[in-house]
C-alpha positions in Angstrom: -11.4 -8.2 1.0 -10.9 -9.6 -2.5 -7.7 -11.6 -3.0 -5.3 -10.3 -5.7 -4.5 -11.9 -9.0 -1.0 -13.1 -8.0 0.2 -16.0 -5.9 3.1 -14.8 -3.6 5.9 -17.2 -2.7 9.2 -16.7 -0.8 12.3 -18.4 -2.2 14.6 -20.3 0.1 17.0 -17.4 0.0 14.3 -15.0 1.2 13.2 -17.5 3.9 16.8 -17.7 5.1 17.0 -13.8 5.2 13.9 -13.7 7.3 15.1 -16.4 9.6 18.5 -14.8 10.0 17.1 -11.3 10.7 14.6 -12.7 13.3 17.4 -14.7 14.9 19.6 -11.5 15.1 16.7 -9.6 16.7 16.2 -12.4 19.3 19.9 -12.9 20.0 20.8 -9.3 20.3 17.7 -7.7 21.8 16.3 -10.6 23.7 12.8 -9.3 22.9 10.5 -11.9 21.4 7.8 -9.4 20.5 10.2 -7.4 18.4 11.0 -10.5 16.4 7.3 -11.4 16.0 6.5 -7.8 14.9 9.2 -8.1 12.2 7.7 -11.4 10.9 4.2 -9.8 10.8 5.5 -6.7 8.9 7.3 -8.8 6.3 4.3 -11.1 5.9 2.0 -8.2 5.4 4.4 -6.5 2.9 4.8 -9.8 1.0 1.0 -10.5 0.8 0.6 -7.0 -0.5 2.3 -8.0 -3.7 -0.7 -10.1 -4.7 -2.2 -7.1 -6.4 -0.3 -5.0 -8.9 3.3 -6.1 -8.0 4.6 -4.1 -11.0 3.8 -0.9 -9.0 7.2 -0.9 -7.4 10.6 0.2 -8.6 12.7 -2.1 -10.8 16.1 -2.9 -9.3 17.7 -2.6 -12.8 18.9 -6.1 -13.3 17.6 -9.5 -14.3 17.5 -12.9 -12.5 17.0 -15.9 -14.7 15.3 -13.8 -17.4 13.0 -11.9 -14.9 13.3 -8.2 -14.0 14.0 -7.8 -10.3 11.7 -5.4 -8.4 12.0 -4.0 -4.9 9.4 -3.1 -2.4 10.2 -1.1 0.7 8.7 -2.5 3.9 9.5 -0.4 7.0 13.3 -0.6 7.2 13.6 -3.6 4.8 13.6 -4.1 1.1 11.9 -7.1 -0.5 13.6 -8.1 -3.8 11.2 -10.1 -6.0 10.4 -11.3 -9.6 7.1 -11.6 -11.4 6.1 -14.6 -13.5 3.3 -13.1 -15.6 2.1 -16.3 -17.3 1.8 -18.1 -14.0 0.6 -15.0 -12.1 3.3 -15.7 -9.4 5.5 -13.3 -7.4 8.6 -14.8 -5.9 10.4 -12.9 -3.2 14.1 -13.6 -3.6 15.7 -11.6 -0.8 14.7 -9.6 2.3 17.3 -7.1 3.3 17.6 -4.4 5.9 18.5 -0.8 5.0 19.0 2.5 6.7 20.7 5.1 4.5 22.1 2.6 2.1 21.3 -1.0 1.1 23.6 -3.2 -0.8 22.3 -6.2 -2.6 24.8 -8.8 -3.8 23.8 -11.4 -6.4 26.2 -14.1 -7.4 26.2 -15.1 -11.1 28.6 -17.9 -11.6 32.1 -16.7 -10.8 31.2 -13.0 -11.2 29.6 -11.1 -8.3 27.7 -7.9 -8.7 26.6 -5.1 -6.3 23.8 -2.6 -6.8 23.6 0.3 -4.4 20.4 2.1 -3.1 19.8 5.1 -0.9 16.8 6.3 0.9 15.2 9.3 -0.7 11.9 10.5 0.9 11.0 7.0 1.9 11.7 5.6 -1.6 14.8 3.6 -2.4 16.7 5.2 -5.2 19.3 3.3 -7.2 22.8 4.9 -6.9 24.5 3.0 -9.7 23.5 3.1 -13.3 25.0 -0.3 -14.1 26.3 -3.2 -12.2 29.4 -2.8 -10.1 31.7 -5.8 -9.9 33.6 -6.6 -6.7 
């Protein structure tokens, strides 16, 4: 299978999310295979961003000048940015969701919250703008 045009990387924050989720699975369910399945699913979803990463919904806000996109992967959301000149996708966060996912992004002293809900398997943004907390 031909490789895509984009290089996919996971930021330290995304790696921490993955590590924390896997640790939670292992600590609470004591089932190693479940943790390994989670890792495989996330890796497959991440690698799938190497071709046409613009094909997913925009989260509606910007991080360091880049639009943030989100990709559903099973019961998780991958939040990522695209660097077109370098043909690079960086996964910023990996978060679990059921009916509602809340993504917090700290920008200096101000914190923001963007809410999503599940709608026919596609995360839909609930807020039009950013909600401060």
